[in-house]
C-alpha positions in Angstrom: 78.0 70.7 89.5 81.6 70.4 88.5 84.0 67.5 89.1 87.1 68.7 91.0 90.4 67.1 91.7 92.8 68.4 94.4 96.2 66.9 94.8 98.5 66.5 97.8 95.6 66.2 100.2 97.9 65.7 103.2 98.8 69.4 103.3 96.8 72.2 104.9 96.3 74.4 101.8 94.6 71.7 99.7 92.1 71.5 102.6 91.2 75.1 102.1 90.7 74.5 98.4 88.4 71.5 99.1 86.3 73.6 101.5 85.6 76.2 98.8 84.2 73.8 96.3 80.8 73.7 97.9 78.2 72.0 95.7 80.8 70.4 93.5 82.0 66.7 93.4 85.4 66.9 95.1 88.1 64.2 94.9 91.0 64.5 97.3 94.1 62.8 96.1 97.2 61.8 98.1 100.1 59.4 98.0 99.8 58.7 101.7 97.1 57.5 104.2 95.4 59.7 106.8 95.7 62.8 104.5 94.0 65.8 106.1 91.5 66.5 103.3 90.4 62.9 103.3 88.4 63.8 106.5 86.7 66.9 105.3 82.9 66.7 105.0 83.4 68.5 101.6 85.4 65.6 100.1 83.2 63.2 98.1 85.9 60.7 97.2 89.4 59.8 98.7 91.9 58.6 96.1 95.2 57.0 97.2 97.9 56.9 94.5 101.6 56.1 94.2 102.2 58.4 91.2 100.4 61.2 89.6 100.1 59.4 86.3 97.7 56.9 87.8 94.8 59.4 87.6 92.7 60.1 84.5 93.0 63.9 84.9 91.0 64.6 81.7 87.9 63.3 83.4 87.8 66.4 85.7 86.3 69.8 85.1 89.0 71.4 87.2 92.3 70.1 88.6 94.2 71.8 91.4 97.9 70.7 91.2 99.2 71.9 94.5 102.9 71.2 95.0 106.0 72.0 92.8 106.1 68.3 91.8 102.4 68.2 90.9 102.7 71.4 88.9 105.7 70.0 87.0 103.6 66.9 86.2 100.6 69.0 85.1 102.7 71.2 82.8 104.0 68.2 81.1 100.5 66.9 80.5 99.4 70.1 78.8 95.9 69.8 80.3 93.1 72.2 79.5 91.2 71.8 82.8 93.8 73.6 84.9 95.6 77.0 85.0 99.4 76.5 84.8 102.3 78.5 83.5 104.5 77.6 80.6 107.4 75.3 81.4 109.9 78.1 80.9 108.2 80.5 83.2 107.7 77.8 85.8 111.4 76.8 85.8 112.5 80.5 86.1 110.6 80.8 89.4 111.1 77.2 90.7 114.9 77.6 90.3 115.8 80.3 92.9 119.0 81.2 91.1 117.2 81.7 87.8 114.7 83.9 89.7 117.4 86.1 91.0 119.0 86.5 87.5 115.5 87.6 86.3 115.3 90.1 89.2 118.7 91.6 88.2 117.3 92.4 84.7 114.1 93.8 86.1 115.8 95.8 88.9 114.0 94.0 91.7 116.2 94.1 94.9 117.5 90.7 96.2 120.2 89.6 98.7 123.8 89.3 97.7 124.0 85.7 96.4 126.5 83.1 95.3 125.8 79.8 93.6 127.7 77.0 95.4 128.3 73.7 93.5 131.2 72.4 95.6 132.4 72.9 99.1 133.8 76.3 100.1 133.9 78.3 103.3 135.2 81.7 102.1 132.1 83.6 103.0 131.5 86.8 105.0 129.6 85.1 107.9 126.8 84.9 108.8 125.2 83.6 105.7 122.1 81.5 104.9 122.3 78.6 102.5 119.3 77.0 100.7 118.6 74.6 97.8 118.1 76.2 94.4 114.9 74.2 94.2 112.5 73.4 97.0 109.9 74.8 99.3 109.4 75.5 102.9 112.4 75.3 105.2 113.8 72.0 104.0 117.6 72.3 103.3 117.7 75.8 104.7 120.6 76.5 107.1 122.2 79.5 108.7 126.0 79.4 108.9 127.6 81.5 111.5 131.2 80.4 111.0 133.6 78.1 109.0 132.9 75.4 111.6 129.2 75.6 110.6 130.2 75.3 106.9 132.3 72.2 107.7 129.4 70.7 109.7 126.5 71.3 107.3 127.6 72.0 103.7 128.9 68.5 102.7 125.6 66.9 103.6 123.5 69.6 102.0 125.6 69.5 98.8 125.3 65.8 98.6 121.5 65.9 99.0 120.7 68.9 96.8 123.5 69.1 94.4 123.9 72.9 94.4 123.0 75.6 96.9 122.5 79.4 97.1 124.6 81.2 99.6 123.1 84.5 100.6 123.9 87.4 102.9 121.8 87.2 106.1 119.3 90.1 105.7 118.6 92.3 108.7 114.8 92.3 108.1 112.2 94.1 110.1 109.3 92.2 108.6 108.5 89.5 106.0 105.7 90.3 103.5 104.0 87.9 101.1 102.2 88.9 97.9 99.9 86.2 96.5 98.5 86.5 92.9 96.5 84.8 90.2 97.2 85.7 86.6 95.9 84.6 83.3 98.4 85.0 80.5 100.0 88.0 82.1 96.7 89.7 83.2 96.1 90.0 87.0 92.9 88.4 88.2 93.5 88.5 92.0 96.1 89.8 94.5 96.5 89.5 98.2 99.2 90.5 100.7 100.1 89.4 104.3 102.7 90.0 107.0 104.3 87.3 109.0 103.7 87.6 112.8 105.1 84.2 113.8 107.0 81.5 111.9 108.6 78.1 112.2 111.5 77.7 112.2 111.7 80.9 114.1 114.7 82.2 112.2 112.8 82.4 108.9 110.5 79.5 108.2 106.9 79.5 106.9 104.4 81.6 108.8 102.4 80.1 111.7 100.5 83.4 112.4 100.0 86.1 109.8 97.9 89.2 109.1 96.4 90.7 105.9 98.0 94.0 104.8 98.4 96.3 101.8 101.9 97.2 100.6 102.1 98.9 97.3 105.9 98.7 96.8 106.1 94.8 97.1 102.9 94.5 95.0 104.5 96.6 92.2 107.7 94.5 92.3 105.6 91.3 92.1 103.6 92.7 89.2 106.8 93.6 87.3 107.9 89.9 87.5 104.5 88.4 86.7 103.9 90.6 83.7 107.4 89.9 82.3 106.8 86.2 82.5 103.2 86.5 81.2 102.4 84.4 84.2 99.5 81.9 84.0 98.2 80.5 87.4 98.9 81.3 91.0 102.1 82.3 92.8 103.4 83.8 96.0 106.3 86.3 96.3 108.2 86.6 99.6 110.0 89.8 100.5 112.1 90.7 103.5 111.5 94.3 104.6 114.7 96.1 105.6 115.5 99.7 106.7 116.3 100.4 103.0 113.2 98.8 101.6 112.0 95.3 100.3 114.3 92.5 99.2 112.9 89.5 97.3 113.7 86.2 99.0 111.9 83.9 96.6 108.7 83.3 94.5 106.8 80.0 94.9 105.2 79.2 91.5 102.3 77.3 93.1 99.6 77.3 95.8 101.0 78.5 99.1 100.6 77.3 102.7 98.9 80.4 104.1 96.0 80.3 101.6 93.4 80.3 104.3 94.1 83.9 105.3 93.4 85.2 101.8 90.1 83.4 101.8 89.1 84.6 105.3 90.0 88.2 104.1 87.8 88.1 101.0 90.0 86.8 98.2 88.7 83.4 97.4 91.5 82.2 95.1 90.2 78.6 94.7 86.8 79.8 93.7 88.2 82.3 91.2 90.5 79.6 89.8 87.6 77.1 89.5 85.3 79.7 87.9 87.8 80.7 85.3 88.4 77.1 84.2 84.7 76.0 84.3 83.0 79.2 83.1 85.8 80.7 81.0 86.1 83.9 83.1 86.1 85.1 86.7 85.8 88.3 88.7 88.9 90.4 89.3 89.6 90.8 93.0 92.2 93.3 94.2 90.6 94.6 97.5 90.0 92.8 100.7 89.8 93.2 104.5 93.0 94.3 106.2 93.9 93.3 109.7 92.5 89.8 109.5 94.7 87.2 111.3 95.0 83.5 110.6 96.9 80.8 112.5 98.5 77.4 111.6 98.1 75.9 115.1 98.6 72.2 114.3 101.5 72.0 114.1 103.2 75.2 113.0 102.4 77.5 115.9 102.9 74.7 118.5 106.4 74.0 117.1 107.1 77.8 117.1 106.5 78.0 120.9 108.1 74.7 121.7 111.3 75.7 119.8 111.4 79.0 121.7 110.8 77.1 125.0 107.8 79.3 125.8 105.0 76.9 126.9 103.1 79.8 128.6 103.2 81.8 125.3 101.5 78.9 123.6 98.8 78.7 126.2 98.2 82.5 125.9 98.1 82.2 122.1 95.2 79.8 122.3 93.0 82.8 123.4 94.0 85.0 120.5 91.1 86.1 118.2 92.2 84.6 114.9 91.0 82.5 112.1 92.6 79.1 111.5 94.2 77.2 108.6 92.8 73.8 109.6 90.6 74.1 112.7 86.9 74.6 111.9 83.7 74.2 113.8 81.8 73.4 110.6 84.4 70.9 109.4 86.1 69.6 112.5 87.4 66.2 111.6 90.5 67.3 109.6 91.7 69.2 112.7 90.9 66.2 115.0 92.9 63.9 112.8 96.1 66.0 112.8 97.5 64.3 116.0 97.0 60.7 114.9 98.2 61.6 111.4 101.4 63.1 112.8 102.1 60.2 115.1 101.5 57.7 112.3 103.8 59.5 109.9 106.6 60.0 112.4 106.7 56.3 113.2 107.1 55.5 109.5 110.6 56.5 108.2 109.5 56.6 104.6 106.6 59.0 105.5 108.5 61.4 107.8 109.2 63.8 104.9 105.5 64.2 104.4 104.9 65.0 108.1 107.7 67.6 108.0 106.1 69.3 105.1 
């Protein structure tokens, strides 16, 4: 039995890591109360912290650092019980502008992009602006005109310092390629297609389906091998009439992890086995056509924002797997509503609820 630590237990993907550590002693760690994984029957100990440096990480056999912030901390600690990239490789993918410069050298297609450090409105609208560092849809805004630039850009520049301004891609689909590498060698790969998302104009997926797409897989491999990547990552591509365009790469665990597990690629177990045993299986095939849903609250917000309550009701009868809801581990799902209410009534915690 191994002793396992999983950070950022308020999020949905740490819950899917916790659920795969059957037979191990699992500690779920969070900076906030009512964290989702605290209520999993697979969690042996709940740990509340204010900062990551309060934990004795060396005491664990395996540590799963989940968010960008947690990964940055883990890289600084140079721990041997986790699988993390070098600081240089991590920064190249965490900084979206640095990622695009790498893509230029590797001939990986990406949208026309401008780095914005101070206010301007001389763009060919519409454009999309996003922080150079960040995850999810926070700070992301579509600008349709100079009036939108005047309305949104000053606040975004004040909050994030600098932004990427990109052409708005006419995409037909959005594909994700998820990988695990060890010093540049591929250990696992999985791919999915977004079916629904929130925000509906390009946020994280709320319903997705497992697929195989060789072109986006090859482009992802090109980047990972160049960086001699160590750890997990997810590359996001917009699919246009002319082919794939890279939007970003998340150098960490991703929100839609549950679909990979349900489809037969158990990234958390592979990760744990490599660290504890020194090796793991290589998994590159999986079931295609599996669907998985983020009902509470991604899919709910998708339909509410589109003002389609009947669509939400109909979606409840879809045959899909779930990110959080589980008959064998029901309490995390049941706690999502009181958790959200509690967070939204606390101004200092709202940013966690919105994640």
